[in-house]
N, C-alpha and C positions, 0 to 999 in steps of 0.2 A: 089871404091868397095862399093856396097850397102849392108847394113846389116839390117835384120829385128829384131825388138826388142820392148822394152817397155820404156815409158817415165815416170819418177817419179818426182813429184813436191812437195816440202815441204816448207810451209810458216811458218817460225819460228818467234820468238819474235824479234830477232836481225837482221834477214836477210832471204833471200830465196835462195834455191838451187834446181837445176834440175839435174837429171842423165839420162843417156841412157844406157840400158843394152842390150846385145844380148839375143837370145831366151833361152839360158841356165842360164840367170840372172847374167852373169858376167858383171860388170860395165865397160863400154868402155870409158866414158868421163862424165864430169860434168860442170856445169856453176853456177855462183853466181850472186845474185842481192841484192841490198841494199836499205834500207829505215830507217827512224828514227821515234821516237815518235813525236807527235804534241808538239811543243814547247810552253813554257809560261803558262803551266797549273799548278794548285796547286799540291803539292807533291803526294797526294793520287790519282791523276787522270793520268791514262795511256791510251792514245789513239793513233791510227794510222789511216791514210787515205786509204780506199780501193783502190783508184786510184794509190797510191804509190805501193801497191802490184802488180797491173797490170803492171805498168812500170817495176817493178823488174823482173816480169816474162819475159818480152821482153828482158831485159838486160841479164838475165841468159841464155835465149835461144841463144842470140848472142855469149856468151862465150862458150856454149856447142858446137855450130856449129864450132867455131874456133878450139876448141880442137879436134873434130872429123876430121876436114879438115887436121889438122897436122898429123893425122893417116891415112889419105887417105880414110876415111870412110864416106859414105853418109847414113843417117839413114832413114829407113822405119818403121814408128811407127805403131805397130799393136793395141796398146791400151794405155791409159793414166791413171795414178793413181795420187791422190792428198792427201796429209796430211797437217795438220796445227795445230797451237796452239788452244787448246780447250777453251771452255767457253767464247769466245768473244761474243759481241752483235753487229751485223751488221744489221742496219735497212735500209730497202728499201721502196720506194714509189710505187704506182701503175704502174708507168712507168718502174719499175726495176732499178731505180737510187738510190744510196746510200743517206741516210739522214744524212749529216754531217759525223763526224768521228766515227770510230768503237771503242767501249770500249773493252779493252783487259782483259785477265784472271787475270792480276796483278793489275787491277784497284780496289782501296779499298773503294769505296763509298757506298757500300750497305751491310755492315756486319749485320745491324739490320734486313734487309729484309731476309737475310739468316736464322737468328735465328727464325724469325717469320714463314717462310715457313717450316722450320724443324718441329716446333711445330704443325703447321696446317696439314702437309702431313704425319707425322709419319715416315719420312725417312730423312737422313741427306741431307740438302741442303746447301753446303758451299757457302760463300759469292761470290765465283767466278762463280758459276753456272749461266747460262744465264737467267733462269727464275727469280732469285733474282735481276739480273741487270734490267730486264724488269719491275719488280714491282717498282723498284726505279725510272726508267725512267717515268712510268705512273704518279708517284706522284710528281716528281720534274721537268720534262720536258713534261708536258701534250700536248703541241702544237706538239712536235716531235712524241709522242705516237699516237696522232690522225691521223697523216699522214702515219703511218706505215702500209704497206700492207704485208710485209714479214719480218721475223727475221731469220738470219742465223749466221754462224760462219765465221772466216777467210777462212777456207778451203771450206766451202759451198759457199762463195761468189765467189771464183775463179771457182768452179764448175759451178755456174750460168753464169759467164762470158764466160766460154768455151762452154756451152751447151744451155743456155737460160732457163734451168729448175731450179726447187727448190727441190732438193733431198739432202740427207745427209746419210752417213754411220751410222749404228746404234750406233757405239762407240761414234762418235762426237755428235750424237743426244742425247745420254744419258748424255752428259755433258751439254745439254740445259735443259732437263726435264727428270724426272724419267721414266724409261721404265718398262712396265708390262712384266714379264718373261713368261707369258702365251701367250699373243698376239704378243709379240716382237714388240710392238708399244708403243707410249706414253701412259701412264697410264690414261685411260678415267675418272676414278673417281677423280683422283687428278687434272686432267685438269678442271673438273667441280668445284672442291673446290677452285682452284685459281680464276676462273671466278667469283664465288660467292663472294670471298674476294674482288676482284676488284669492283664489283658492290656495295658492302657494304661500301667501304672506299674511293672510288674515286668520286668526284663530278665535274660536269661541263665539261665533255669530253666524247666523244664516242670512245670506244676502241673495236676492233674486238675480238671475242672469240679467245683464245690462240691457239686452234687447227687449226684455219684457218690461223694463222700467221707462224706456224712452218713448216719446210721442211718435205717432205715425207721421211719416214724411209726406208732405203734399207740395206740388209745384204750383206756380201761378195759374189761376183759373180753376184748380181742382177743388173738390169739396172740403170745406172747412167746418161744415155743420150749419145748423140754423139756430136762430134765437129761441131758446126754450123759456119756460116760465120764470126761472130765476133771472136769466139775462133780460127778459122783457121787463120785469119789475125794476131791475137796476137802471135800465136805460129809459124806461117809460115809453116803450115802443111795443107794437104788436108782436106776438110770437110768430115764428116761421120765417123771419127775414133771413136771407142767406148771409153767412159770414165767411169771408175769405180766410184761409189759413193764416194764423198769426205769424208775422215776420219780424226779423231783427231790424234795428235802426239802420245799420249799414246797407242791407239790401233795399230797405224802404227809401233811403236817401238816393241810391242809384236810380230807383224808380222815379222819385220826384225830380231827378235831373234828366229823365227820359233816356237813360243809358242802358243799352242791352247788347250792342254789337261788339264782338270780339275785336280787341285792339283799341277800344276806347278806355281812357283812364279818367277817373273822377278824382280830382285833387281838391281838398278842402284845407285852406290855410287859416289857422287861428293860433291860439296859444299852444296848441298841438297841431300836427299836420298828418293828414291821411291821404294816401294815394291808393285807390282801388282800381286795379287793372282787370278788365274782362278778358279772360283767356280763351283759347281755342282748344285747350286740352289740359290735363292735370299736370301740376308741377311735380318734377322728379326730385326725391331726396329732401334734404333739410337745409335751409338757409336761415341763419339767425335773424336776418332783417325782414323776412317775408312770412306772413301768416296767410292762412288759406281758409276760404269759405265759399259759399255759392251765391249766385244771383237768384232772384225768385223763379226763374225758369230752369235753374239747375246748372247754368254755365259756371265754370270755375272762376273764382275771384282771387287774385293774389293781392294782398294788402301790405304796403309798406307804411309803417306808423312811426312818427317822430314825436317824442315827448317834448323836445325843444323846437317849438314852432317859431312864431314871430316874437316871442318874449324878449330876446336879446335886441332885436331891432327896436321894438317898442321902448325898451329901457333906454336906449341911446336917444331916441326921439324925445322922450319925456325929460331926460337929463338935459339936453340941449334947450328944450323949451323952458325948463326951470331956470337955467343959467341966463337965458335971454329975457326972463321975466314975463314970458307969455302966460296969459291966463290959463288955468287948468282946463285941459281939453282942447286948447288951441295949438298945442305943440305940433300935432300932425299937419295941421293946415299950414304951419310955417315951414316945416322941414320936408314934407313929401315933395313939393316942387323942386327943392334942392336935390333930393334923391334922384328924381327923374332926369334932372339936368346933369348929374354927375357922369363922368366918362365911364365907358364900359368896364375899364380895368380898375375903377375906384381910385385912380391916381397911384396905384401900386399897393394900396392897403389890402390886407387879407384878414380874415376873422375866424374865430372859433366861437360858436354860439351856445356853448354848453353851460347854460344856467342850472341845468339839472342833469341827471344821468341819462345816457342814451344807449339802452341795451343793444339795439340793432347795429350800432356802430362800435360796440365793444367798449363804451365809455361808462365806467361804473360809478363815477363821482361827478357831480356838477360843481357849480361855483367856480369854474375855470374858464368862463367866457373871456375873450381877449381880442384886441386889435394888434396886428403886427405890421411893421413897416411905416409907422407913423413918422412924418417929417413936416417941416414948415410949409411945404408946398401942397401936401394932400390932407392937411388937418382941417377938413371942412365937415359940417354936419351931414351934407349929402353923401360924401364918400364914406363916412363911418356907418351911416344907416344902411347904405346900399351894400357895403361889405358884409354887414351882419345878415341882411336878407339873402344875399347870394350864398353865404355859408350854409344857411338852412336849405336852400334849393339844392346845393351840392350834396348835402347829407342825404336828401331825398334821392338824388341821382345815384349816390353810392349804394343805397338800399335797393335800388332797382337793377343793379348790375347782374344779380342772380337771374332775373327774368331775361336780360339781354343775352346771358350766356346760354340760355336754353332756347333762344330764338323766338320768344313770345312777341307778338305784334304790338306796336305802339303807334297808332295812326293819328290819334287826336287826344288832347287833353281838355277836359271840361272843368273849369275852375269855379270854385265857390268859397264861401267863408268871408271873414273880415277883410281879407286882402282885396276883395273886389270893390271895396269902397274907393280904391284908387285903380280903376280898370287898367290903366297903362302899365301896371306891374305885370300884367299877364304877358307882356312882351318879353320881359326878362326870363320868364319860365319857358316860353317858346324857344328863345335863343339857347338856353341852358340844356334843353332836352332835344332840340333839333326837330321838333314836331309842332304843328299848329296848335294854338290854344284858343278855346272859344269860351265866351261868357254867355250863358243863357239868360233869358228874361227872368228877373227876380221872382216872378210869380210861380215859376216852374221849379221851385225848390222846396225842400222841407220834407221831413219824414211823415208828418201827418197827411200831407197832400199825397205822398207816395202811398200811404195806407189807403186813402180814398181811391187812388187809381187802381189799386189791387182789388178793392171792392167792385169798382166799375168793370174790371176785367172778368171777375167772377160772374157778375150779372150778365155780361155779354156772352160768356161761354154757356151759361144756363140757357140762354136764348138761341144758342147755335151760331153765334157770330163773334166777331172780335179778331179773327185771324190768329197768327202766332204772336207771341209776347213782343218781339221786336217791332213787328208791324203795328201792333196796337199802340205801343208807346210813341212810335214815330208819328202816328196820327194825331197826337196831342200837342205837338209843337205849335205854338201860337205865333211866334215871331222868328225872324231869321236871327241867328246868334251873331254876336260881334266876334270877328275872327282876327287872330294875330299870327300871321305866318312867321317862321323864324327868319332872321337876317343873317346871311352867311358871314359877313364880317364880324358882327358881334358874337356869333356862335363860335368862331375861331378864337376870339379873345377869351371867351368863357371856357373853352376847352383847355387852354393853357392855365387858366386860373384854377380849373377843376383838378388838373394834375398836381398843382401845388397844394391844393386843399387836402387831397388824399395823403400827401406826405406829412402834412401838419397833423392830421387826425392820427396817423400811425405813431406820432411822437407824444400823444396825449398822456400815455402812462408815465412817461418821464416828467412831463409838466406837472401832473398831479402829485408825483413823488416830491418834486422840487418845492411844492407849496404845502407839503406836510400831509398829503393824502396818499392812499394806496391805489395803485393801478390806474 
């Protein structure tokens, strides 16, 4: 049985996945591909080979076809969408071949360049941003820089392999270089500033102007090319299938959660935490806790990221579970009901969750997580675990204060990630942020599904339909979300706890010094 639908490809850090949906966006089957980091590099170096991603695409397509065959389904792909890990540096020569390995978002070699460019450009340039990586490459690997004809990202590379073109979705492009919200293209003045910096500080090598190296910027629905002979051979599909411009994983995740309206915040809680806020204008200046990129339609996104997510809470839960002799994996089932039953003020307990450093909060050393105020009345697993979770939520609220200061709207929070396994925890976040929190149907999540949605929108725009991006996404909501409105009494308690938490974080440098660490 032939089925028309959409192919979504997601190039993650740990592996690659493909999905095929029908025309109603129901996922029919998926396939997986694997690859690894380049071995033998120093600890701060994180690289992968673009050829490994290509092989993984073929591997994943084989698995997808096997799954579809078991269902008696033959796919007819109407359009293809691509998402991938943002901020990578994939260098290509004039023949379109990769120049060595690609440096990934988690590569740590260019923190100094990030700080330098932040000061130069007047907007935050985190060390993982591609332009910071490129400045490091120019200075440290000039022979590689001199050969470079194009720079792209992991998703942009797969887009090139499939179409032969050099285009990129505006969200992924904004992770390479700052976007001008007026032109919805790379910021021309800042491009000139970077070229001038390179001319002043680099000797003995000819480097092309940065604008000539970067991919062309495309918004959702715009032309990302069509499947050429090379791409058709890799996917085992006919030539000429439209390809949506390749996007980053964060914009694709927003798409998969059907988020497009200004004032909506996507929060994902896991071992790290990300809050992506859709803005109604560009952010002014620099805030150490806030990064900036774009949604697939070009709207500005302000990101608050925490390295210390639910790890401290998880540690408390597992510790209590081991102490009580709970079987491995059963600790959460035993402790989470106690967390939910604990009083809003955790019996007076406060916590700092810094298992690791937290750059956005000015915490440069981890290993200093702690509970404060412990006594014989509040020493319960529920209080301890809840205090650790609230400390993470409060860190996220601290990181969001820069947005509040500039009056950015926050109307609704859409929650995803591991925390949603206990849906009632959404209530704590609603109370802490004073806004409703919603949980979407689990099927409406995932970057691969977001990539397939971008493919469907490209197909719709070719046919002259689909409406604007926000209307298109709203039309794919299948169920009413579960909503958690804030509770005024609990919110007032959390406000008092939040004020105390900020005072504790301000003392962290003294705490780190007391236990033999700096800062």
